[in-house]
N, C-alpha and C positions, 0 to 999 in steps of 0.2 A: 332082831330084825324089825325094820320099820315098815309100816303099812304105807302104801302109796295110793292116792285117790286118782282115778282116771275120770276125766270129764269128757263125755262123748260130744262130738260136734253136733250142731243143730241138724245137719243133713243126715247124720247117722241116726239120731233120735227119730226123725221123720220116717226114715226107711224102716227102722225097727217097728215103729208104730203101725205103719202100713202092712208090714209083714204079718203082724199078729192080729190085724183087723179082720173083719168078716168079708171085706171086699175081695173079689176074685178077678183075675185077669180076664176070664171069660165074660165078666160083666161089661167089659169094655167101658170102664168108668171115665168120665171127663175130669178135668182138673178140679172142679168144685166138689165132686163126689170124693175124690182122693183127699182133698183138704179136710172134708168133713169126717172121713174115716180115720184120718190121722188124729184129728182133734178128739174124736170119741175114744180111740185107743189110749191116747195119753191121759185123758181124763179118767178112764176106767182103771188103768194099770200104772200110770206114772212112767216117766222115761226109763227108770231103772227096771221097773216091772216088765216093760216091753222087751228090754235087753235080756232079761232072765228067760222070758218065754222063747225068744229067738234062740238062745243058747240051748234050751231044752229041745227045741225042734231039731237043731243041728245035731244034737247028741242022739236023738231017737230016729230021725229020718233025714240024714245028711244028703242023700241023693235027690230028694224032692225039695229040701230046704234051699239048696244052691240055686235052683231055677226060680223059686219064689223070691229069694233075696235079690236076684238080678232084676226081676220084674219090679219089686218094691223100690229098689234104688232108682231105677229109670223113671218110674211113675212119680215118685216123691220129688225128684229133681225137676221133672217137667212141670209138675203142679206148682212148685214154689217159684218157678220162672215165669209161669203164665199169669197174666194179670187177672184179678178176680172179675167174674162176670158182672156187668153193670146191673144194679138193682133198680127196680121200678120205684119211682118216688110218687107219692100221692100228691096230686095238685093241691096247693094251698088255696084256700078261699081268702080273697082279700076282704078286709073289713069295709063295710059300706058306710 
């Protein structure tokens, strides 16, 4: 038997990362908060680690995991489609 590697799509990795993050739907996060939560979860667990945690939750609590994954997919997709908020730039002093 030959092992087959599966590579998750970027959107699936983002959804898994948001699923395992500490962010909650009741927090009513904006796109920036969602992107930060995804980055933190991927940094902490890696893409594969996030997927493993999702699988564990579906095994332990399938009834609640379904609703959380729907929320995570929707929010991750919206956050990736939304342009990043403009950042404030410091005014440069011109040399005199």
